[in-house]
C-alpha positions, 0 to 999 in steps of 0.5 A, a space after each residue: 644677316 647684316 645685323 649679325 655681322 655688325 653684332 659680331 664686329 661690335 663684340 670683337 671690337 669690345 674684346 679687342 678693347 678689353 685685351 688692349 686694356 689688360 695688356 696696358 695694365 700688365 705693361 704698367 705693372 711690369 714697369 712698376 716691378 722694373 722700377 722697384 727692382 731698379 730702386 732696390 738695386 740702387 739702394 743695395 749698391 749705395 749700401 755696398 758703396 757705403 760699406 766699402 767706403 767705411 772699410 777703406 776709411 777704417 784701413 786708412 786710419 789704422 795704417 795712419 795709427 800704425 805709422 804714427 806709433 812707429 814714428 813716435 817709437 823711432 823718435 823715442 829711441 832717438 831721444 834715448 840715444 841723445 840722452 845717453 850721449 848727453 850723459 842724462 841717464 835719468 832721461 835715458 832710463 825713462 825712455 828706455 823703460 818706455 820703449 821696453 814696455 812698448 816693443 819688448 826687452 829684446 828690441 832695446 837690448 843694445 840701448 840698455 847695455 849702453 845705459 847700464 854700462 854708464 850707471 853707478 851706485 849713485 845713479 842706482 840709489 837715486 833711481 831706487 829712491 824715485 822707484 820707492 816713492 812711485 811704488 808707495 802710490 800703488 800700495 792701496 790700489 784695488 786689485 779687481 778688474 785685472 789689476 791684481 796681475 799687474 800689481 804682482 808683475 810690478 812686485 816681481 820687477 821690484 824684487 829683481 831690482 832689489 836683488 841686482 842692487 844688493 849684488 852691486 849690479 848697478 846697471 841692471 838694478 837701475 834699469 829695473 828701477 826704471 821699469 818700476 817707475 814706468 809701470 807705476 806711472 802706467 798703473 796710475 793712468 789706468 786707474 784714473 781711466 777706470 775711475 772716470 769710466 766708473 763714474 759714467 756707469 
């Protein structure tokens, strides 16, 4: 009958409307998921970019630090050479000792030979007096926190210097006294830094 047909038509229209509404809700939900995924990916990319930028900056700073130290050591070596040419043995000895501490004894072997060849008993005795005073300042240092080994190493250098001086090996003795003075200065700096750090603990 006509009434039945219209009833079926109304029912189907209602079902179609419900289906359309459900499809719209699903589409909206899908868009929200896509949006959240897009935001999450953007955030992840931003974090990755930040990490890469940080690593790049760290590498740049590390490279600059290496270059700066290389330039400094090169300048120190040139200054030591100039001091030798000017016969300023005290300045040359200080710089050679510093280079030795930074680069190792083998790296300054030729410079040290030139230096030792020019030193005399008088030069050695003057450096002995300076080294003795510097060593006295380390006598009461606290041996804790790794300083015991450093102080023992200082004592070994002192004994080597004394043995060379007693054998009239003036150049070798003078070099070792330079090492004593350099090491004493380094220990004083380290102790100062340790004391400052202890105040903030």
